[in-house]
Every structure is written in structure tokens, then in C-alpha cells.
C-alpha positions in Angstrom: 0.0 0.0 0.0 1.5 3.3 -1.1 1.0 6.5 0.9 0.6 9.6 -1.2 1.6 12.9 0.2 0.1 15.9 -1.7 3.0 18.2 -0.9 5.5 15.8 -2.4 3.3 15.3 -5.5 3.2 19.1 -5.9 7.0 19.3 -5.6 7.5 16.6 -8.2 5.1 18.4 -10.5 7.1 21.7 -10.0 10.4 19.9 -10.7 9.0 18.4 -13.9 7.7 21.7 -15.0 11.0 23.4 -14.3 12.9 20.7 -16.2 10.6 21.3 -19.2 11.2 25.0 -19.1 15.0 24.4 -18.9 14.9 22.1 -21.9 12.8 24.6 -23.8 15.2 27.5 -23.0 18.2 25.3 -24.0 16.5 24.5 -27.3 15.7 28.2 -28.0 19.3 29.2 -27.2 20.6 26.5 -29.5 18.3 27.7 -32.3 19.3 31.3 -31.8 23.0 30.3 -32.0 22.3 28.4 -35.2 20.5 31.3 -36.7 23.4 33.6 -35.9 25.9 31.2 -37.4 23.8 30.9 -40.5 23.5 34.6 -40.9 27.3 35.0 -40.8 28.1 32.4 -43.4 29.6 33.3 -46.8 27.2 31.2 -48.9 24.9 32.8 -51.4 24.8 36.4 -52.5 25.9 39.1 -50.2 25.0 42.8 -50.5 28.1 44.9 -50.5 27.4 48.4 -49.3 29.6 51.1 -50.8 32.0 53.0 -48.6 30.7 56.2 -47.3 31.8 59.2 -49.4 30.8 62.4 -47.7 32.7 64.7 -50.0 31.0 63.6 -53.2 28.6 66.0 -54.8 25.1 64.8 -55.7 24.0 65.6 -59.2 20.4 65.3 -60.3 19.7 64.8 -64.0 16.8 66.1 -66.0 13.4 64.7 -64.9 12.1 61.9 -67.1 9.2 62.8 -69.3 6.2 60.6 -69.8 5.5 59.5 -73.4 2.4 61.0 -74.9 
């Protein structure tokens, strides 16, 4: 015959819930690290931004005219 103590059952439930949260946090952290690693790879096309040139003058051409 087993004696069940409600307080111990509650503690076990809390421990199991805490373990579940820790596993979920670890999985989320691992996913975030993987996404960071993938975003830093050299595969595929990369957008190269031009160097900033603050001394260059900006010239605007003639506005385009709509055909009749």
C-alpha cells in the first residue's frame, strides 16, 4: 500500500515543469546560436554596401518625361 503525500506530489510536478522550461530554454538558445551562425556564413549572394563618401557632390539629371 502506497502512501501519497500531496505536498510531495506538488513538488515533483514543479520539478518536472522546471525541467521542461530548462529544456525549452536550451532548445531556444541553440536555435538562436544556429540562426546567428547561418546569418554569418559566406554562402549565397551578399549585399556589399559602398563605402561612405561624404565629399562627393550629388547631381540630379533632367526629370524623365512621360511619353504622350
